N, C-alpha and C positions, 0 to 999 in steps of 0.2 A: 345322370340320374339312374339308378338301380332299380329294377323291378324284381319283385320276388312274388312266387305264386306257390300255391298248394292245391292239388286236387284231392278233395276231401271224399274219403270212400268208407265203406263198412264191410267188414268180413262176414260173409254170409254162410260160407262153408269152408271152415279152417283146414279140413283134411286135404283139401285141394288148392287152398289159396284162392278161392273164388270171392270177388269182391264185387260190390255195386258202387258205382260212383254216385254221390249226392250232391256235391256242390264243389264250389270253386272260391278260394280266397286269393286276391291279387292285390299286392301291395306296392306303391312307388314311395317317392320321398315324402309326400303329403297326402296322397289319396289312398283310400282302401276301398276295393270292390269285393263284396261277398253276397254270394247268392247260392241258394240251395233249392232244389227241385222238390216241391211239395207232393208231385206225382210219385217221384223215386221214393220219398220218404214213406209214403202210404203204401208202395210197393215193399219196401223193407219191412214193413209191419206185419206182412204175412210170412216173410221169409226168416224172421228173427224171434227169438223167444222174447217174451214180454218184458222181461228185464234188460235185454240187449237192446230192444227197440227204444226203451225209455232212456237209457243211457245215451244212445245216438241222437235222440230227439232233444234231450237236455243239454248235450255237447253243441249241438248246432245253435240252439237258443243262446248259450252262453258266448259263444263267438259272435253271434249277432249284436247281442247287447254291448260286448266290449268293442266291436268295430263302430258301433253308433256312438258310444261314449267318446272313443278316441277321435272320431271325426268332429264331433261336437267341440271337444278341447281345442283341437287344431284350428278351427274356425274362430272360436273365441279368442284364442291367444297367438293365433298364426305360428304354431309350433310345428316343427317336423316331428317324426316319428323317432323317439329316443331309445337308446339300447335298454333302458328300464321298462320300457313299454311292453305290454304283453304281446304286442303287435311288432316285435323286433324281427331281424333277419334270422336270428337263431331259433326264434319261435316258429317262423315259416319253415325253416329246414327240419324242425323236429317233427 
């Protein structure tokens, strides 16, 4: 069983490549774990422009919706994650 993960972060000061880590996406053959910190997201709100914060928040919500949909499909049909899934190894690497 291969496991893939991605640490989700937001770039808050591009000139010095400073980031704040806000979440974690972990994926195995049939399971996905996704969590993000609401406290860190609130902290990012004060550090980012309104547009950048909105993009970060929407991105996290989209990942959450995708993970939930994939987990429901796997439970219903007993499927493993496919290459066509948005939650593929190449997506995690990206």
